C-alpha positions in Angstrom: 109.3 140.8 144.1 110.1 137.5 145.7 113.8 137.7 144.7 114.0 141.2 146.1 112.4 140.1 149.4 115.0 137.3 149.5 117.8 139.8 148.9 116.4 142.1 151.7 116.1 139.1 154.0 119.6 137.9 153.2 121.2 141.2 154.0 119.1 141.5 157.2 119.7 137.9 158.3 123.4 138.2 157.4 123.9 141.2 159.7 121.8 139.8 162.5 123.4 136.4 162.2 126.8 137.9 162.4 125.9 139.7 165.6 124.4 136.6 167.2 127.4 134.4 166.2 129.8 136.9 167.5 127.8 137.2 170.8 127.7 133.4 171.1 131.4 133.1 170.4 132.2 135.8 173.0 130.0 134.0 175.6 131.8 130.7 174.9 135.1 132.4 175.3 134.0 133.9 178.6 132.6 130.5 179.8 135.9 128.8 179.1 138.6 131.3 179.5 137.3 133.4 182.3 136.0 130.3 184.2 139.4 128.8 183.9 141.1 131.9 185.1 138.8 132.4 188.1 139.2 128.7 189.0 143.0 129.0 188.9 142.8 132.1 191.1 140.5 130.3 193.6 143.0 127.3 193.7 145.9 129.6 194.4 144.0 131.5 197.1 142.8 128.2 198.7 146.3 126.7 198.7 147.7 129.8 200.3 145.0 130.0 203.0 145.3 126.3 203.8 149.1 126.6 204.2 148.6 129.7 206.3 146.2 127.9 208.6 148.5 124.9 208.8 151.3 127.2 210.0 149.1 128.7 212.7 147.7 125.3 213.8 150.9 123.7 214.9 151.2 125.3 218.3 147.5 124.8 219.3 147.7 121.1 218.4 151.0 120.5 220.2 149.6 122.3 223.3 146.2 120.8 222.8 144.6 124.3 222.9 142.0 123.4 220.3 139.7 126.3 221.3 142.3 128.6 219.6 141.7 126.6 216.4 138.0 127.0 216.7 138.4 130.8 217.1 140.8 130.9 214.1 138.2 129.0 212.0 135.3 131.3 213.1 137.3 134.4 212.2 138.3 132.9 208.9 134.8 131.8 207.8 133.4 135.1 208.9 135.8 137.1 206.7 135.8 134.7 203.7 132.3 133.9 202.5 133.3 131.3 200.0 134.8 129.0 202.7 132.4 126.1 203.2 134.3 124.3 205.9 137.6 124.0 207.7 138.8 121.2 209.9 142.0 119.7 211.3 142.9 116.1 211.9 145.8 114.9 214.0 148.3 112.3 212.9 146.0 109.5 214.1 143.2 110.7 211.8 141.0 112.2 214.5 139.3 115.5 213.9 140.4 117.9 216.6 138.7 121.1 215.3 136.1 121.9 212.6 133.4 124.4 211.6 130.5 122.0 211.1 128.9 122.7 214.5 128.1 119.7 216.7 128.5 116.8 214.3 131.2 116.2 211.7 129.7 115.0 208.4 130.5 111.4 207.6 130.8 112.0 203.8 134.1 113.8 204.4 135.6 110.7 206.0 135.1 107.7 203.8 135.0 107.7 200.9 135.8 111.4 201.2 139.2 113.1 200.7 142.4 111.7 202.1 142.5 113.1 205.7 146.3 112.9 206.3 148.7 114.0 203.5 152.4 114.5 203.4 152.3 117.3 200.8 149.7 119.9 199.8 147.1 118.7 197.4 143.7 119.9 196.0 140.7 117.7 195.3 137.3 118.5 193.7 134.4 117.1 195.7 130.8 116.7 194.5 128.5 117.5 197.5 124.9 118.5 198.0 125.9 122.1 198.0 127.6 121.8 194.7 131.2 121.5 193.6 133.7 122.2 196.4 137.5 122.3 196.2 139.1 120.6 199.2 142.6 122.0 199.9 144.7 119.8 202.2 147.9 121.3 203.8 150.2 119.1 206.1 151.1 120.5 209.5 154.9 120.1 210.0 155.1 117.9 206.9 152.2 115.8 208.2 153.8 114.6 211.4 151.2 116.1 213.7 148.2 116.4 211.4 146.6 118.0 208.3 144.4 121.1 207.7 141.5 120.8 205.3 139.9 123.9 203.8 136.8 123.6 201.6 136.0 126.4 199.2 132.8 126.5 197.1 132.8 127.2 193.3 129.4 128.9 193.6 131.0 132.4 193.6 132.8 131.6 190.4 129.5 130.4 188.9 127.7 133.4 190.2 130.3 135.8 188.8 130.1 134.0 185.4 126.3 134.2 185.5 126.5 137.9 186.2 129.0 138.4 183.4 126.8 136.3 181.0 123.8 138.4 181.9 125.6 141.6 181.3 127.0 140.2 178.1 123.6 139.1 176.9 122.2 142.6 177.7 125.1 144.1 175.7 124.4 141.6 172.9 120.7 142.4 172.9 121.5 146.1 172.7 124.0 145.5 169.9 121.5 143.2 168.2 118.8 145.9 168.2 121.1 148.6 167.0 122.6 146.2 164.4 119.1 145.2 163.2 118.2 148.8 162.8 121.4 149.4 160.9 120.8 146.2 158.9 117.3 147.3 157.9 118.7 150.7 156.8 121.5 149.0 154.9 119.2 146.4 153.3 116.8 149.1 152.1 119.7 151.2 150.8 120.9 148.2 148.8 117.5 146.8 147.6 115.8 150.1 146.8 118.0 150.8 143.7 117.8 147.1 142.8 114.0 147.3 142.9 114.2 150.4 140.7 116.3 148.5 138.2 114.0 145.5 138.3 111.0 147.8 137.7 112.8 149.5 134.8 113.7 146.1 133.4 110.1 144.9 133.4 109.0 148.2 131.8 111.6 147.6 129.0 110.4 144.0 128.7 106.9 145.4 128.1 108.2 147.6 125.3 108.6 150.9 127.1 112.2 151.9 126.2 111.6 155.5 127.5 111.3 154.3 131.2 112.9 156.7 133.7 115.4 155.3 136.1 115.7 157.4 139.3 119.1 156.1 140.5 122.1 158.4 141.1 125.5 157.8 142.6 129.0 156.8 141.9 128.9 153.4 143.6 128.5 150.1 141.6 124.7 150.3 141.5 124.9 153.9 140.3 127.3 152.9 137.6 125.1 150.0 136.6 122.1 152.3 136.4 124.0 154.7 134.2 125.1 151.9 131.9 121.5 150.7 131.7 120.3 154.1 130.7 123.0 154.4 128.0 122.0 150.9 126.8 118.4 152.0 126.5 119.3 155.1 124.7 121.4 153.2 122.2 118.7 150.6 121.8 116.1 153.3 121.1 118.4 154.6 118.3 118.9 151.2 116.9 115.2 150.4 117.0 114.3 153.7 115.3 116.8 152.9 112.5 115.5 149.4 112.3 111.9 150.5 112.0 112.8 153.0 109.3 114.7 150.2 107.4 111.8 147.8 107.9 109.3 150.4 106.7 111.5 151.0 103.6 111.7 147.3 102.9 108.0 146.8 103.5 107.2 149.6 101.1 109.5 148.1 98.4 108.0 144.6 99.0 104.5 146.0 98.8 105.2 147.6 95.5 106.6 144.5 93.9 104.5 142.5 91.4 105.7 139.3 93.0 104.7 137.5 96.2 107.4 137.7 98.8 107.6 135.3 101.8 110.3 135.1 104.5 110.7 132.0 106.7 113.0 131.5 109.7 115.3 128.7 110.3 112.4 126.5 111.5 110.3 127.2 108.4 107.9 129.5 110.2 106.6 132.6 108.3 108.0 135.9 109.5 107.0 138.2 106.6 104.4 138.2 103.8 103.8 141.1 101.4 100.4 142.2 100.1 100.9 140.5 96.7 101.5 137.2 98.4 98.3 137.7 100.4 96.3 138.4 97.2 97.7 135.4 95.4 97.3 132.9 98.2 94.2 134.2 99.9 95.8 134.2 103.3 96.5 137.3 105.4 99.9 137.7 107.1 98.2 137.7 110.5 96.8 134.2 109.9 100.2 132.8 108.8 102.7 134.6 110.9 104.5 132.1 113.1 103.1 129.1 111.3 105.2 126.5 109.4 104.6 127.6 105.8 105.2 124.3 104.1 102.4 122.6 106.2 99.9 125.1 104.9 100.7 125.9 101.2 103.1 123.2 100.0 102.4 119.9 101.8 100.3 118.4 99.0 100.6 117.8 95.3 97.7 118.4 92.9 97.1 114.6 92.6 96.5 114.4 96.4 99.8 112.8 97.3 101.8 114.3 100.1 104.8 116.6 99.5 107.4 115.8 102.2 109.2 118.8 103.6 112.5 117.1 103.0 111.9 117.4 99.3 110.8 121.1 99.4 113.3 123.4 97.6 112.7 126.2 100.0 113.7 124.1 103.0 116.7 122.8 101.0 117.9 126.5 101.1 117.7 126.4 104.9 119.7 123.2 105.0 122.5 123.9 102.6 122.3 127.6 102.0 122.2 127.1 98.2 119.9 129.4 96.1 117.1 127.5 94.4 115.2 128.4 91.2 112.0 126.5 90.5 110.3 127.2 87.1 107.1 125.3 87.8 105.4 124.3 91.0 102.1 124.4 92.8 101.1 126.3 96.0 97.9 125.5 97.8 95.6 128.5 98.4 93.3 129.1 101.3 90.3 128.1 99.3 91.8 124.7 98.5 92.7 125.6 94.9 96.2 125.1 93.5 98.1 128.0 92.2 100.8 127.4 89.5 103.9 129.3 90.5 107.5 129.8 89.7 109.8 131.0 92.5 113.3 131.8 93.6 114.3 130.8 97.2 117.5 132.5 98.5 119.2 132.2 101.9 119.5 135.0 104.5 122.7 134.6 106.5 124.1 135.8 109.8 127.8 135.5 109.2 128.2 131.9 107.9 124.9 130.6 109.4 121.7 130.5 107.4 119.0 132.0 109.7 116.2 132.4 107.2 115.1 132.2 103.6 113.3 134.7 101.3 110.9 133.3 98.6 109.8 135.4 95.6 107.1 133.8 93.6 105.0 134.6 90.5 101.6 133.4 89.3 102.3 131.6 86.1 98.7 130.7 85.3 98.6 132.8 82.1 102.0 131.7 81.1 101.0 128.1 81.6 97.8 128.6 79.5 99.8 130.2 76.7 102.3 127.4 76.8 99.5 124.8 76.8 97.9 126.6 73.8 101.2 126.8 72.0 101.8 123.1 72.6 98.3 122.4 71.3 98.8 124.4 68.1 102.2 122.8 67.6 100.6 119.4 67.9 97.8 120.3 65.5 100.3 121.6 62.9 102.4 118.5 63.3 99.4 116.4 62.7 98.3 118.5 59.7 101.7 118.2 58.2 101.7 114.5 58.6 98.3 114.4 56.7 99.4 116.7 53.9 99.6 114.8 50.5 102.8 115.7 48.7 103.3 115.9 44.9 106.8 114.9 43.9 108.7 113.1 41.1 108.1 113.3 37.2 104.5 114.1 36.1 103.7 113.1 32.5 101.5 115.9 31.0 100.0 116.3 27.5 101.6 119.2 25.7 98.3 120.0 24.0 95.4 119.4 26.4 97.5 119.5 29.5 96.0 116.3 30.9 98.2 114.2 33.3 98.8 110.5 33.1 98.4 108.7 36.5 100.3 105.7 37.7 97.6 103.4 36.2 98.1 104.8 32.6 94.9 106.8 32.6 94.8 110.5 31.6 93.1 112.9 34.0 92.3 116.5 33.9 95.0 118.6 35.6 92.8 120.0 38.3 91.3 116.6 39.1 94.8 115.0 39.5 96.1 117.8 41.8 92.9 117.7 43.9 93.2 113.9 44.3 96.9 114.1 45.3 96.7 117.2 47.6 94.3 119.2 49.6 94.1 122.0 47.0 90.8 123.2 45.8 90.2 124.8 42.4 88.0 127.7 41.3 87.5 128.4 37.6 88.0 131.7 35.8 89.4 133.0 32.4 92.7 134.7 32.1 92.9 137.9 30.0 94.5 136.3 27.0 92.0 133.5 26.8 89.2 136.0 27.3 90.3 138.0 24.2 90.7 134.9 22.3 87.3 133.5 23.2 85.4 136.7 23.3 87.2 139.1 21.0 84.4 141.5 20.4 83.5 141.9 24.1 87.0 142.2 25.5 88.4 144.3 22.6 85.6 146.7 23.2 86.0 146.7 26.9 89.8 147.4 26.6 89.1 150.2 24.2 
C-alpha cells in the first residue's frame, strides 16, 4: 500500500502546500505593497504638517515670541502620537524652539540632517528609537529659518504586524479547513484506487470473480466498469481456452505417440501420457526445463549432442518442419530409446513461438530391420557359397555315368553331389519296380 499512501500524501500535501504558498505570497504582497502605501501616506502627511508649522512659525520667529512655538509644538505632539520631535532653527542655525525638553540632542546636529534648507525635503534617519522620517520645511523660503518634524515609522510597523497577525490567523483557519477538505478529497480519490488495487491483486492471484464495489460516472467509475467488463470477457476466454485445452489434452492422451511441446527457449510446456511412459519422466518433473539438456544432449557412444545440431531446435530457429527417421532419446533410467519423430513449428503470426514433437518408439521396428538385414546377409553369403552346374555335361547313354574334366567316369549322383550341395536318397520308380520284381508288383497292382 506504499504507493497508495504516497498518492494520499501527495493529494494532502498538494492542497496544504497550495494554501501555505498562497498565504506566504499574500503576506509578501502586504509587506511590500501595503508598507509602501503606508509609508507614502506618512510622507505626504509629514510634509503637509511640516509646511503647516513653517507657515505658523514665521510671525513668532520674527517677533521672537518663541513661547508661542513651544505651545504650538506641545499641542501638535499631544494630538499626533507618531511625532517624535519638532524643532525650529533660525537662519544662523540656532535652535530657537524644540520638543526635546531641557537639552537638544547632539545627534541631530552633526552629522545629522541639514538644519537649514531652501526647499522642503525628507530624510530617513536611523536612531536608537528606530527609523524616523525627518521632514524639513523652509520658513519664508529659508530666509528666517527651517522647521524640522520627525515622525516615527513604528506605527507603520505596528500596523503591518497587526495585519500580518490577522492574516496568519486567517491562513491558519483556512489551513485547518483546507486540510480537512484535503483529507476528505484524498480519501475520496484513494479509496476507489485502493479498491482497484485490491481487485488487481485478487486477479493476479487467480480470482477472476472478484467483486469491485465502485460506482459512479467519473473517470474512476468508468475505469472500474471497464475493469469489470475486462474480467468478464477474460473469464469467458479462459473458460473457452480450458475447454479447448481439455479437448487437446484428451486427444493427445489417446494418441499412441509421445507428444512434447517446447517454447521458444526450448523449455517443455506439455507432455502427454505416452511420452511419460516411453521416457520414464513425469510432466511435473520436466515442465519448465530445457528438454534437450535432459533427453537429447548425449549420443549412445557418450559424445555430446550440441543443441545447435538438434533438429527440434532447428524448427525454432527457421520454422521448417523436420522429419527424423532414426534418433535416440535418453530415458530417465539412463537407457537410450530409439525413436523416429516429426518436429513442427507453432506460430503466432509470422513468429515461431513453440514447436511440437511427435515421436514413436522404433525398438521393434529396429529389431525387425536388424533381423532382416541379418537374414539378407546370410542369404547373400549362402548364394556366394552355392556350387553351380553349368556348361556341357558328357553322360553315358547306357549307364548314365558322367565324365569329369579329368577324363574319369563318375556315377551321376556322385558327380552332382561333388559339384553342388544336393544330397541323394535312393528308391525305385514304378517302372523299374515292375521290371525288377514282376511277380510282386504285378500282384500288388492287381
